[in-house]
C-alpha positions as CSV (number, residue, x, y, z in Angstrom):
1,X,0.9,-18.5,-17.4
2,X,1.5,-14.7,-17.2
3,X,-2.3,-14.1,-16.7
4,X,-2.4,-16.7,-13.9
5,X,0.5,-14.9,-12.1
6,X,-1.3,-11.6,-12.5
7,X,-4.4,-13.0,-11.0
8,X,-2.5,-14.7,-8.2
9,X,-0.6,-11.5,-7.4
10,X,-3.9,-9.5,-7.1
11,X,-5.6,-12.2,-5.1
12,X,-2.7,-12.5,-2.6
13,X,-2.5,-8.8,-2.2
14,X,-6.3,-8.4,-1.7
15,X,-6.5,-11.3,0.8
16,X,-3.5,-10.1,2.8
17,X,-4.0,-6.4,2.9
18,X,-7.8,-6.0,2.7
19,X,-8.9,-9.0,4.7
20,X,-6.3,-10.8,6.9
21,X,-4.6,-7.8,8.4
22,X,-7.8,-5.9,9.1
23,X,-9.3,-9.1,10.5
24,X,-6.3,-9.5,12.8
25,X,-6.6,-5.9,14.0
26,X,-10.3,-6.5,14.7
27,X,-9.9,-9.8,16.5
28,X,-7.1,-8.7,18.8
29,X,-9.0,-5.5,19.7
30,X,-11.4,-7.5,21.8
31,X,-14.9,-6.3,22.6
32,X,-15.3,-3.1,20.7
33,X,-18.3,-0.8,20.5
34,X,-17.5,1.9,18.0
35,X,-19.6,5.0,18.0
36,X,-21.4,6.0,14.8
37,X,-18.8,8.7,14.4
38,X,-15.9,6.2,14.5
39,X,-17.7,4.0,12.0
40,X,-18.3,7.0,9.7
41,X,-14.6,7.9,10.0
42,X,-13.7,4.3,9.1
43,X,-16.0,4.3,6.1
44,X,-14.6,7.6,4.8
45,X,-11.0,6.6,5.3
46,X,-11.6,3.2,3.8
47,X,-13.1,4.8,0.7
48,X,-10.2,7.2,0.3
49,X,-7.5,4.7,1.1
50,X,-8.9,1.8,-1.0
51,X,-9.6,4.2,-3.9
52,X,-6.1,5.5,-3.9
53,X,-4.7,1.9,-3.8
54,X,-7.0,0.8,-6.7
55,X,-6.1,3.9,-8.7
56,X,-2.4,3.1,-8.2
57,X,-2.8,-0.6,-9.2
58,X,-4.9,0.3,-12.3
59,X,-2.5,3.0,-13.3
60,X,0.5,0.6,-12.8
61,X,-1.2,-2.1,-14.9
62,X,-2.2,0.3,-17.7
63,X,0.8,2.6,-17.9
64,X,3.6,0.3,-16.6
65,X,2.4,-3.0,-18.0
66,X,3.1,-4.6,-14.7
67,X,1.8,-5.4,-11.3
68,X,2.5,-4.2,-7.8
69,X,3.4,-7.5,-6.0
70,X,7.1,-7.6,-5.6
71,X,7.9,-9.0,-2.2
72,X,11.4,-8.4,-0.8
73,X,13.0,-8.4,-4.3
74,X,11.1,-11.6,-5.3
75,X,8.9,-11.1,-8.3
76,X,5.5,-12.5,-7.4
77,X,3.8,-11.0,-10.5
78,X,5.4,-9.4,-13.5
79,X,7.1,-6.1,-12.7
80,X,6.5,-2.9,-14.5
81,X,8.8,-2.0,-17.3
82,X,8.2,1.7,-17.0
83,X,9.0,4.0,-14.0
84,X,5.7,5.2,-12.6
85,X,5.9,9.0,-12.1
86,X,2.5,10.3,-13.0
87,X,-1.1,9.7,-11.9
88,X,-1.1,8.6,-8.3
89,X,2.7,8.4,-8.3
90,X,2.9,12.2,-8.5
91,X,1.4,12.2,-5.0
92,X,4.1,10.0,-3.5
93,X,6.4,7.2,-4.5
94,X,4.2,4.6,-2.8
95,X,0.6,5.6,-3.3
96,X,-0.7,2.0,-3.0
97,X,0.9,1.7,0.4
98,X,-0.3,5.2,1.5
99,X,-3.9,4.1,0.5
100,X,-3.6,0.9,2.7
101,X,-2.2,3.0,5.6
102,X,-5.1,5.4,5.4
103,X,-7.5,2.5,5.5
104,X,-5.7,1.0,8.5
105,X,-5.7,4.3,10.4
106,X,-9.5,4.4,9.9
107,X,-9.6,0.9,11.4
108,X,-7.5,2.0,14.4
109,X,-9.8,5.0,15.0
110,X,-12.8,2.7,14.7
111,X,-11.4,0.0,17.1
112,X,-9.7,2.4,19.5
113,X,-7.3,-0.4,20.5
114,X,-3.6,-0.2,21.4
115,X,-3.3,-3.8,20.1
116,X,-4.5,-2.7,16.7
117,X,-1.9,0.1,16.8
118,X,0.8,-2.5,17.5
119,X,-0.3,-4.5,14.4
120,X,-0.1,-1.3,12.4
121,X,3.4,-0.5,13.7
122,X,4.6,-4.0,13.0
123,X,3.1,-3.9,9.5
124,X,4.5,-0.4,8.9
125,X,8.0,-1.5,9.9
126,X,7.9,-4.6,7.6
127,X,6.6,-2.5,4.7
128,X,9.3,0.2,5.2
129,X,11.9,-2.6,4.9
130,X,10.2,-3.7,1.7
131,X,10.0,-0.2,0.3
132,X,13.7,0.4,1.0
133,X,14.5,-2.8,-0.8
134,X,12.3,-2.0,-3.7
135,X,13.8,1.5,-4.0
136,X,17.3,0.0,-4.4
137,X,16.0,-2.2,-7.2
138,X,14.2,0.7,-8.9
139,X,17.5,2.7,-8.8
140,X,19.3,-0.2,-10.4
141,X,16.5,-0.6,-13.0
142,X,15.9,3.0,-13.9
143,X,19.1,4.8,-12.8
144,X,19.2,8.6,-13.0
145,X,15.5,8.8,-14.0
146,X,14.6,7.2,-10.6
147,X,17.1,9.3,-8.6
148,X,15.5,12.5,-10.0
149,X,12.0,11.1,-9.3
150,X,13.1,10.2,-5.7
151,X,14.5,13.7,-5.2
152,X,11.3,15.4,-6.3
153,X,8.6,13.1,-4.8
154,X,8.1,12.1,-1.2
155,X,8.4,8.5,-0.2
156,X,5.1,8.0,1.5
157,X,3.3,11.0,3.0
158,X,2.8,13.9,0.5
159,X,4.5,17.2,1.6
160,X,6.1,15.6,4.6
161,X,8.0,12.3,4.0
């Protein structure tokens, strides 16, 4: 049962974040003819962003014995039982999300569409609500350890925010 929930969590996350949202951004962008430079930018940003997200997931699974899918305080897959502070979580508190954002910004550059930007803004707003909810839960679960981590590690963008 636990293994099935793990697989379901990874599958849902992959389909939603790596297929459906990028597909939506592409479809609503209309006729696009990206330059080779825009395509190259997308490839580089996708490689960086997806690699960061995968590193975060693997690290969370190996070190935290849990999974990343926790939607608005509803456990979709088993949560970690250890506070993640090292590996990609030294970069920022939400490296998986940062990786997805990097990928999506590459898509926006490739599509050069204000509609794709609107999808990103909506997604960003929803995810910030999710992150804030998750941070409250992390503070309840890990107390002072999480508060210290939060003070010393930026929320999303290293060195800025």
